[in-house]
C-alpha positions in Angstrom: -14.8 53.4 -14.4 -11.4 54.2 -16.2 -9.9 51.3 -18.3 -7.0 50.8 -16.1 -9.6 50.4 -13.1 -11.9 48.0 -15.2 -8.8 46.0 -16.1 -7.7 45.4 -12.8 -11.5 44.9 -11.7 -11.6 41.8 -14.4 -8.4 40.6 -13.2 -9.2 40.5 -10.1 -12.6 38.8 -10.7 -10.7 36.2 -12.9 -8.5 35.2 -10.1 -11.3 35.0 -7.7 -13.0 32.4 -10.5 -9.9 30.7 -10.6 -9.6 30.0 -7.0 -13.1 29.4 -6.5 -12.9 26.4 -9.0 -9.6 24.9 -7.8 -10.1 22.2 -5.4 -7.7 21.2 -2.7 -7.5 18.1 -1.3 -5.5 17.0 1.8 -4.1 13.0 1.6 -3.0 10.9 4.4 0.0 8.4 3.7 0.2 5.4 5.9 4.1 5.5 4.7 6.7 8.3 5.3 6.9 10.9 2.9 10.6 9.8 1.9 9.4 6.1 1.4 9.4 4.7 -2.1 5.9 3.4 -1.9 4.9 6.8 -1.1 6.8 8.3 -3.7 6.3 5.8 -6.5 2.6 5.0 -5.8 1.1 8.1 -3.8 3.1 11.4 -4.9 3.0 9.5 -8.6 -1.1 9.5 -8.3 -1.0 13.3 -7.0 1.0 14.4 -10.1 -1.0 12.5 -12.7 -4.0 14.0 -10.8 -2.6 17.5 -11.0 -1.0 17.3 -14.5 -4.4 15.7 -16.0 -6.3 18.7 -14.4 -4.2 21.3 -15.5 -3.3 22.2 -11.6 -6.7 22.3 -11.1 -6.5 19.8 -8.3 -4.0 19.8 -5.9 -3.2 17.6 -3.3 -1.4 17.9 0.0 0.4 14.6 1.6 0.8 14.2 5.1 2.7 11.0 6.8 2.3 9.0 9.6 3.5 11.4 12.0 0.3 13.0 11.8 -1.6 10.1 12.0 -0.1 6.7 12.9 -1.0 4.1 9.9 -3.0 2.1 12.1 -5.5 5.0 13.2 -5.8 6.4 9.7 -8.8 4.9 8.2 -11.6 6.6 10.8 -10.8 10.5 10.2 -10.6 9.8 6.5 -14.0 8.4 6.8 -15.2 11.3 8.9 -13.9 13.4 6.4 -11.0 14.9 8.8 -8.8 14.3 5.4 -10.0 13.9 2.1 -7.7 11.1 0.9 -6.0 8.0 2.2 -3.2 6.0 0.7 -2.5 2.9 2.9 -2.2 -0.8 3.2 -5.8 -3.3 4.0 -3.2 -4.5 7.0 -3.7 -1.3 8.4 -7.2 -1.7 8.9 -8.2 -5.2 10.0 -9.4 -4.0 13.0 -12.3 -2.8 10.6 -12.6 -5.0 7.7 -10.7 -7.9 6.3 -11.3 -7.1 2.5 -8.6 -4.7 2.0 -5.9 -7.3 3.3 -7.3 -10.4 1.4 -6.8 -9.1 -2.0 -2.9 -9.6 -1.0 -3.9 -13.4 -1.7 -5.0 -12.4 -5.3 -2.3 -13.0 -8.5 -1.3 -9.4 -9.8 -3.5 -8.4 -12.8 -4.9 -5.0 -12.7 -7.1 -5.5 -15.9 -8.6 -9.1 -14.4 -8.7 -7.5 -11.0 -11.5 -5.0 -13.0 -13.1 -6.8 -15.4 -13.9 -9.8 -12.8 -15.8 -7.5 -11.1 -13.5 -7.9 -8.0 -12.6 -4.1 -8.1 -16.1 -3.2 -8.0 -17.0 -5.6 -5.1 -14.1 -3.9 -3.0 -15.6 -0.4 -3.9 -19.2 -1.2 -3.0 -17.6 -3.0 0.5 -15.7 0.2 1.2 -18.7 2.3 0.4 -20.3 1.3 3.5 -17.1 2.7 6.0 -17.6 5.9 3.8 -14.7 5.5 1.5 -14.8 5.3 -2.6 -12.0 3.6 -3.7 -9.9 4.9 -6.3 -7.0 2.6 -7.2 -5.7 -0.5 -6.1 -1.9 -0.2 -7.3 0.4 -3.4 -6.7 3.5 -2.9 -5.3 5.3 -5.2 -8.1 4.8 -8.6 -9.4 5.9 -10.5 -6.3 5.2 -9.4 -2.7 7.3 -9.7 0.2 11.0 -10.6 1.7 12.0 -10.8 5.4 15.2 -8.9 6.4 16.8 -10.7 9.0 20.0 -9.9 11.5 21.5 -13.3 10.9 20.9 -15.9 7.9 19.1 -19.0 7.6 20.9 -22.0 8.6 18.4 -24.5 8.3 14.4 -25.6 8.7 12.5 -23.9 9.5 14.3 -21.0 8.2 12.9 -18.5 10.9 12.8 -21.0 13.7 13.0 -19.3 17.5 13.3 -15.5 15.4 10.7 -12.7 16.5 9.9 -10.7 13.9 8.2 -7.6 12.6 5.1 -7.8 10.7 1.4 -6.8 10.0 -1.0 -9.3 10.1 -1.0 -10.2 6.6 2.7 -11.9 7.4 1.3 -14.0 10.7 0.9 -17.8 9.1 3.8 -17.5 7.1 6.0 -16.2 10.0 4.6 -19.1 12.1 4.5 -21.5 9.9 8.4 -21.1 9.3 9.1 -21.3 13.2 8.9 -17.9 13.8 7.1 -15.3 15.7 5.0 -12.2 14.7 5.4 -8.8 16.3 2.7 -6.3 15.2 4.9 -3.2 14.8 4.6 -0.3 12.2 7.9 0.2 9.8 8.8 3.3 11.6 9.7 1.4 14.9 11.6 -1.4 13.3 15.2 0.4 12.9 15.2 1.0 16.6 13.8 -2.5 17.5 16.6 -4.3 15.1 19.2 -2.3 16.8 18.1 -3.0 20.5 17.5 -6.6 19.6 14.1 -6.3 20.5 13.5 -8.2 17.1 15.5 -10.5 14.8 14.1 -9.3 11.9 11.2 -7.7 9.6 8.8 -8.9 7.1 8.6 -6.3 4.2 7.9 -5.7 0.8 10.4 -5.4 -1.9 11.0 -1.8 -1.5 12.5 0.6 1.1 14.8 -1.1 3.2 17.6 1.2 2.0 15.4 4.1 2.6 14.3 2.8 6.0 18.0 2.1 6.8 17.5 -1.2 7.9 20.9 -2.3 6.2 22.3 -0.6 9.0 21.2 -3.1 11.6 20.6 -6.1 9.8 22.7 -8.0 7.3 20.3 -10.4 5.3 17.5 -9.9 2.9 15.5 -13.4 2.0 15.3 -15.3 -1.2 13.0 -16.2 -2.9 10.6 -13.6 -2.7 6.8 -14.8 -2.1 3.6 -13.5 -2.2 2.2 -10.6 -4.0 0.8 -7.1 -2.1 -1.2 -4.4 -2.8 -1.7 -0.6 -1.3 -5.2 1.6 -1.9 -6.2 5.0 -2.7 -9.3 6.0 -1.2 -11.3 9.0 -0.9 -13.9 10.3 1.7 -17.2 9.1 0.2 -19.1 12.4 0.9 -16.1 14.6 -0.7 -15.8 12.6 -3.7 -19.8 12.4 -4.2 -19.5 16.4 -3.5 -17.3 16.7 -6.7 -18.3 17.3 -10.3 -18.8 14.5 -12.8 -15.7 15.9 -14.5 -13.5 15.8 -11.5 -14.9 12.5 -10.4 -14.0 11.0 -13.9 -10.7 12.4 -13.7 -9.7 10.9 -10.2 -10.7 7.6 -11.4 -8.8 7.4 -14.8 -6.0 8.7 -13.0 -6.3 5.6 -10.4 -6.7 3.2 -13.4 -3.6 4.4 -14.6 -1.8 4.3 -11.8 -2.9 0.7 -11.3 -0.9 -0.7 -14.7 2.2 1.1 -13.9 3.3 0.7 -10.4 4.2 -3.0 -10.8 6.7 -2.7 -13.6 8.4 0.5 -11.9 8.6 -1.1 -8.5 9.8 -4.3 -9.9 12.8 -2.4 -11.4 13.6 -0.4 -8.4 13.5 -3.7 -6.2 16.7 -5.1 -8.2 18.3 -2.0 -8.3 17.8 -1.8 -4.3 19.0 -5.4 -3.7 22.5 -4.2 -5.4 22.6 -1.0 -3.3 22.2 -3.2 -0.2 24.7 -5.8 -1.5 27.1 -3.2 -1.9 26.4 -1.8 1.5 27.1 -5.1 3.0 23.8 -6.9 3.1 23.7 -10.7 1.8 21.2 -12.7 0.4 20.2 -15.6 2.8 18.1 -18.3 1.2 15.4 -20.6 2.5 16.2 -24.3 2.2 13.9 -25.6 -0.6 11.0 -27.5 1.6 10.7 -24.3 3.0 10.7 -22.1 -0.4 8.1 -24.4 -1.9 5.8 -23.6 1.0 6.0 -19.6 1.0 3.1 -18.4 -1.5 0.7 -21.1 0.1 1.3 -19.8 3.3 1.3 -16.4 3.1 -1.9 -16.6 0.7 -4.1 -19.1 2.6 -3.1 -17.1 5.9 -4.2 -13.8 3.8 -7.6 -15.3 3.2 -8.1 -16.6 6.5 -7.3 -13.2 8.1 -9.7 -11.8 5.9 -12.4 -14.3 6.6 -11.8 -13.7 10.4 -12.1 -10.1 10.3 -15.1 -9.9 7.1 -16.3 -13.6 6.8 -19.5 -13.0 4.3 -17.7 -10.2 2.4 -14.1 -12.1 2.2 -15.7 -15.3 1.0 -17.6 -13.5 -1.5 -14.1 -12.2 -2.9 -12.5 -15.3 -2.8 -15.4 -16.9 -4.8 -14.7 -14.4 -7.2 -10.8 -14.6 -7.2 -11.6 -18.4 -7.8 -14.0 -18.3 -10.5 -11.4 -15.9 -12.4 -7.9 -18.3 -11.8 -6.8 -15.4 -9.6 -6.0 -17.4 -6.3 -4.5 -20.8 -5.8 
């Protein structure tokens, strides 16, 4: 074989080896690919993993148009997809542990040091999933978007309000009726008068276009909320130790970044929403002082209703370390 042919053969072998080493993973996201949570959390993680691995690990992203949010846990547990970016409220039909995390104060380091992170990881291992990260979506969690302003107390009286199970207790506690609905259906439901508003996090109202069909967002904000990055457990265990460590290290790093990033984006978005015609509407003091307690107790109860023993233990860990009221 002449030198030219040897060089071509060597190049082909090198390319083949490189292709064999590269790991390609598929992620499901519960949020649209253009949504702020997908971009600032899921895509941020994808980029961190790709950069840290020198492009040896790549992750493709699939939105809720492929699998609806409330149905995503099963195909990832079964290995149809490798990764899942979601909120715990989307799989309360399976476990209440993920949703219950929203009752815990935002402190990623303490979540790990207390043993709470490991407890949640072990719980989801039983569902065929490996926990990679629990990124907080800001230092505060929730708001309502309303068609009409608050004019008295209870401030949500008589209103039908979109929500996941996370919001049920606070919505009912302030006189509203919760309507279980995915975020993608809210615009048309508001536009047609099917609902009077929506409970949501502090980011993404503008991206979802809700300012076109609702005139107000509520203050004060309340509670806290987290999303999750999971991986199919068998797929994770099939990786080499270095790849496993890299995925976990980037998950830990992500947890420390997201709250500050999303806090700042929320401030920018509120100003932009005002510029587009939305206004703040405020809960009366008697309602405002109940918001945190209502949402926190409701979240714990939701968790206990779905997974009594696990969430009881989870709450004990959080209380022992002053991580929940």
